[in-house]
PABA-168601 format. One record per atom (N, C-alpha, C): residue in one letter; x, y, z. Coordinates in steps of 0.1 Angstrom, whole numbers, plus 5000, padded with zeros to 4 digits. Example, Ala and Ser with C-alpha at 12.3 -4.5 7.8 and 13.67 -1.06 7.14 Angstrom:
BEGIN
A513249435078
A512349555078
A513249675078
S512849785071
S513749895071
S512950005079
// end
This chain:
BEGIN
M736267023908
M737667023903
M738366903909
S739066843900
S739766723903
S741166753910
K741466673920
K742766693927
K743766613920
T745066653921
T746166583915
T746966523927
H747066393927
H747666323938
H749166293935
Y749966273945
Y751366243943
Y751566093943
N752366043933
N752765913933
N754165903926
P755165873934
P756565873928
P756665773916
Y755765683915
Y755865583904
Y754765613893
A754165723894
A753165763884
A753765743870
S752965683861
S753465663847
S753065783839
T753865813829
T753565923819
T752665863808
N752565733808
N751665663798
N750265663804
S749365743797
S747965753802
S747165623801
E747665523794
E746965403793
E747265313805
E748365333812
E748665253823
E747865303835
D747265203842
D746465233854
D747365223866
G747365333874
G748165343886
G747465273898
G746265243897
G745565183908
G744265253911
E743565203921
E742265273925
E742465373936
Q743565373942
Q743765453954
Q745065533953
A744965653957
A746165743957
A747065703969
M748365753969
M749265723980
M748765783993
C747965883993
C747465944005
C746265874011
G745765774004
G744665694008
G743365724002
T743265833994
T742065873988
T741765773976
Y740565733975
Y740165653963
Y739865743951
F740365703939
F740165783928
F738665783923
S738265893918
S736965893911
S737365883896
E736365903888
E736565883873
E737565993868
D737566103874
D738466213869
D739766233878
G739966143888
G741166153896
G742466133888
N743466203892
N744766173885
N745866183895
E747066133890
E748266143899
E749466173890
T750466223897
T751666263890
T752866243899
N754066233893
N755266223901
N755966353902
D755366463897
D755866593897
D755266663910
K756166683920
K755666743932
K755066883931
E755466953921
E754967093919
E753567093914
S753166983908
S751766973902
S750766913912
V751166873923
V750266813933
V749366913939
T748066893939
T747066983945
T746366923957
C746466793960
C745866723971
C746566763984
K745866813994
K746466854006
K746966744014
K746266624014
K746766504021
K748166464015
C748266464002
C749566423995
C750666523999
L750266653998
L751266754001
L751866744015
N750966704025
N751466684038
N752266554040
K752166464031
K752766334032
K753966314022
L754366424015
L755366404005
L756666334010
E757166384021
E758366334027
E758166184031
K757066154037
K756766014041
K756665924029
I756065974019
I755865884007
I757265864001
D758065964000
D759365953994
D760265864002
K760165874015
K760965784024
K760465634022
W759165614021
W758665474019
W759165424005
K759165513995
K759665473982
K761165433983
D761965513989
D763365483991
D763665353998
E762865334009
E763065214017
E762665084009
T761565104001
T761064993993
T762164953982
E762665063975
E763665033965
E764964973971
E765365013983
E766564963989
E766264813992
H765064783997
H764764644000
H764764553987
I764264603976
I764264533964
I765664513959
L766564613960
L767964603956
L768664503964
N768364493977
N769064403986
N768564253983
D767364243979
D766864113975
D767464063962
M767664153953
M768264123940
M769764083942
E770364163951
E771764133954
E771963993960
S771063953969
S771063823975
S770863713965
F769963743956
F769663643946
F770863623936
V771463723933
V772663713924
V773763633932
S773963663944
S774963593952
S774563443953
F773363413955
F772863273955
F773163203942
C772863273931
C773063213918
C774563193916
N775363283919
N776863273918
N777363153926
E776863133938
E777263023946
E776862893940
N775662883934
N775262763928
N776062733916
I776462833908
I777362813896
I778662753901
K779262813911
K780562763916
K780462623921
T779362593928
T779162453933
T779062353922
Q778262393912
Q778162303900
Q779462283892
E780162393891
E781462383884
E782462293892
N782462303905
N783362213914
N782862073913
E781562043912
E781061913912
E781361843899
S781561923888
S781761863875
S783261833872
I784061883881
I785561863880
I785961723885
// end
């Protein structure tokens, strides 16, 4: 019987490959699968790490958003500088 692993980024598109390894560290076999639905998870390792995985996801997304915000600020500064130089 195949275990269902937790992945908050699991795709609903069956053609998209989520990777070779589950978030719990288990390597997938041919019949391994993952879901972002916590109620469908059957892997005991994943069930024990749900909060840790979600915390990691939230921290990662926060970091990405901060990087994007910094990039937008950098671009806006460059635009202002270029406008001032052209005057």
